[in-house]
C-alpha positions as CSV (number, residue, x, y, z in Angstrom):
1,M,-36.9,152.7,34.7
2,K,-36.5,149.2,36.0
3,G,-32.4,150.7,37.1
4,K,-34.4,153.2,39.4
5,L,-37.0,150.6,40.5
6,G,-34.1,148.5,42.0
7,K,-32.8,152.1,43.6
8,I,-36.0,152.4,45.4
9,L,-36.4,149.3,46.7
10,L,-32.7,149.2,48.1
11,T,-33.4,152.4,49.8
12,A,-36.2,151.1,51.4
13,A,-34.3,147.7,52.4
14,V,-31.8,150.1,54.3
15,A,-34.4,152.0,55.9
16,C,-36.3,148.9,57.5
17,S,-32.4,147.2,58.6
18,L,-31.9,150.7,60.4
19,S,-34.9,150.7,61.6
20,T,-34.4,147.6,63.6
21,T,-34.5,148.3,67.2
22,V,-31.7,146.1,68.7
23,Y,-31.1,147.5,72.9
24,A,-27.7,147.3,74.5
25,A,-28.3,145.2,77.0
26,G,-28.2,142.3,74.3
27,L,-25.2,143.7,71.8
28,K,-22.2,141.0,72.7
29,D,-19.1,143.4,71.6
30,I,-19.6,146.5,73.0
31,N,-17.5,145.8,76.2
32,I,-15.2,148.5,75.9
33,P,-14.1,150.3,79.2
34,W,-14.2,153.8,77.0
35,A,-17.1,153.5,75.0
36,K,-19.5,151.3,76.7
37,S,-21.7,153.7,78.4
38,A,-22.1,156.0,75.7
39,I,-22.6,153.1,73.2
40,T,-25.1,151.9,75.6
41,N,-27.0,155.6,76.4
42,M,-27.2,156.0,72.8
43,V,-28.3,152.9,71.5
44,N,-31.0,152.6,74.5
45,S,-32.4,156.2,73.2
46,G,-32.7,155.4,69.5
47,V,-30.6,157.5,68.8
48,I,-28.2,154.9,67.0
49,T,-28.7,151.2,66.5
50,G,-26.6,147.7,66.9
51,Y,-27.3,145.1,64.2
52,K,-29.9,142.1,63.9
53,D,-26.8,139.7,65.0
54,N,-26.7,141.2,68.0
55,T,-23.9,143.1,67.2
56,F,-22.4,146.9,67.5
57,R,-19.2,146.7,65.2
58,P,-17.6,149.4,67.2
59,N,-14.2,149.7,65.3
60,N,-16.6,149.9,61.7
61,Q,-15.7,152.8,59.9
62,I,-18.9,155.2,59.8
63,S,-19.7,157.1,56.5
64,R,-20.5,160.9,56.4
65,A,-24.2,160.4,56.1
66,E,-24.1,157.8,58.9
67,F,-22.5,160.3,61.2
68,V,-24.8,163.2,60.3
69,T,-27.9,161.1,61.1
70,L,-26.4,160.6,64.4
71,V,-26.0,163.9,65.3
72,N,-29.1,165.1,63.8
73,K,-30.8,162.6,66.1
74,A,-28.8,163.2,69.0
75,F,-29.4,166.8,69.2
76,S,-32.5,166.9,67.6
77,K,-32.1,168.3,64.0
78,Y,-33.9,166.5,61.7
79,N,-36.4,168.7,59.4
80,E,-38.3,166.9,57.1
81,N,-38.7,169.9,54.7
82,A,-35.0,170.6,54.5
83,D,-33.5,170.5,51.1
84,A,-30.0,169.1,50.4
85,K,-29.1,170.6,47.0
86,F,-25.8,168.2,46.6
87,S,-25.0,167.1,43.2
88,D,-24.6,163.6,44.9
89,V,-27.3,163.3,47.2
90,F,-30.9,162.5,45.9
91,S,-34.4,162.2,47.2
92,Y,-34.8,158.4,46.7
93,Q,-31.6,157.6,49.1
94,W,-32.2,156.9,52.4
95,F,-30.0,159.9,53.9
96,Y,-31.5,162.4,52.0
97,H,-33.5,164.1,54.5
98,Q,-30.5,163.5,57.2
99,V,-28.1,165.3,55.0
100,A,-30.5,167.8,54.2
101,S,-31.4,168.7,58.0
102,A,-27.9,168.9,58.4
103,K,-27.0,171.4,55.6
104,N,-30.3,173.3,56.7
105,A,-28.7,173.3,60.6
106,E,-25.2,174.7,58.9
107,Y,-23.0,172.6,60.2
108,I,-22.0,170.8,57.4
109,T,-21.1,172.7,54.4
110,G,-20.2,170.0,51.5
111,Y,-16.9,169.8,49.3
112,P,-16.2,172.9,46.5
113,N,-17.8,170.7,44.0
114,N,-21.2,170.8,45.3
115,T,-20.9,167.0,46.5
116,F,-21.0,165.8,50.0
117,A,-19.8,162.3,49.5
118,P,-22.2,160.3,51.9
119,N,-20.9,156.9,51.5
120,K,-17.3,158.2,52.3
121,S,-16.0,157.3,55.5
122,I,-15.5,160.5,57.5
123,T,-12.5,161.3,58.9
124,R,-11.5,162.6,62.7
125,A,-10.8,166.1,60.9
126,E,-14.2,166.5,59.2
127,A,-15.8,165.1,62.7
128,A,-14.5,167.8,64.3
129,A,-15.7,170.6,61.9
130,M,-19.0,169.3,61.9
131,I,-19.0,169.6,65.8
132,A,-17.6,172.7,66.2
133,R,-19.9,174.3,63.7
134,L,-23.2,172.7,65.7
135,L,-21.9,173.9,69.0
136,Q,-20.7,177.0,67.5
137,I,-17.3,176.9,68.8
138,K,-13.8,177.4,67.2
139,N,-10.5,178.2,68.8
140,A,-8.5,180.7,66.4
141,K,-5.3,179.7,68.4
142,I,-3.6,176.4,68.2
143,D,-3.5,176.1,72.2
144,G,-5.6,172.9,72.6
145,A,-3.6,171.3,69.0
146,K,0.1,171.9,70.2
147,K,-0.3,169.2,72.7
148,Y,-0.5,166.6,69.6
149,T,2.8,165.5,68.1
150,D,1.5,165.5,64.4
151,M,-0.3,168.9,64.7
152,S,1.9,169.9,61.3
153,K,-0.4,167.1,59.4
154,M,-3.8,168.8,60.7
155,Y,-5.7,170.9,57.8
156,P,-5.7,174.4,58.1
157,W,-9.4,174.2,57.8
158,A,-9.7,172.1,60.8
159,I,-7.2,173.1,63.1
160,G,-9.4,175.4,65.0
161,S,-12.3,172.9,65.8
162,I,-9.7,170.4,66.9
163,S,-8.1,172.6,69.2
164,A,-11.3,173.7,70.4
165,L,-13.0,170.2,71.2
166,S,-9.4,169.3,72.7
167,E,-9.3,172.3,75.1
168,N,-13.3,171.3,75.7
169,G,-12.5,167.4,76.2
170,V,-15.0,166.6,73.2
171,M,-12.1,164.8,71.8
172,T,-8.7,163.3,72.5
173,G,-5.5,162.1,71.2
174,Y,-4.1,158.7,71.1
175,T,-1.8,157.0,73.5
176,D,1.3,158.1,71.4
177,R,0.5,161.8,71.6
178,T,-0.8,161.8,67.7
179,F,-4.6,163.1,66.9
180,K,-4.5,161.8,63.6
181,P,-7.1,163.9,61.6
182,A,-7.1,161.6,58.3
183,R,-7.7,158.4,60.6
184,Y,-11.4,157.3,59.4
185,I,-13.4,157.6,63.0
186,T,-15.0,154.6,64.3
187,R,-18.7,154.3,65.3
188,A,-17.6,153.3,68.8
189,E,-15.5,156.9,68.6
190,A,-18.2,158.9,67.6
191,V,-20.9,158.0,69.6
192,V,-18.4,159.0,72.5
193,M,-17.1,161.8,70.4
194,V,-21.0,163.0,70.2
195,T,-22.4,162.2,73.7
196,K,-19.5,164.1,74.9
197,A,-20.5,167.1,72.3
198,K,-24.1,166.6,73.9
199,N,-23.0,167.3,77.3
200,L,-20.8,169.9,77.2
201,P,-22.0,173.0,79.4
202,A,-23.9,175.6,77.1
203,T,-21.5,178.2,78.7
204,S,-19.0,176.3,77.0
205,A,-20.7,175.8,73.6
206,Q,-20.4,179.5,72.6
């Protein structure tokens, strides 16, 4: 009982910290040419928040639960009546309804053992697969992925999504012509990616 109470209190504390409003104008670490505009718009619209010390921490990794929360808010996918039904996502956790909403919207599937691994940092390949499902775009070909020198390292389940998002300009590679599918996506990269996905013309996202 005591352990459960502690978890509830911790959940409440996390929820409060996430609800703290920090506007982009006060953030001191977002002067990043390729990401500043996206971060500013997302923060000011309440889709994602900064921290109490007036930082955004753009290079920090983002967890799978945090990523679906970002996507749900950006695309208005939150559903308070949704059920998560993952063996490692519980109703007392702050992200329960966010993960449940993502599952209900059918852009996440979880792992074969019925887990979601909410606290695990999300990889670029996983993020690509989620966004491609959300936009309902998938390229059966690999044309968009051919330009990356590490295409051979892309997972079979993600290569179509990576290709489609690359062709539509939602995701890009690095200056060394790699995509790095297993690299954990950063907060800045996630915000830019979601912004581009949201701004994608409806005719492309079909």
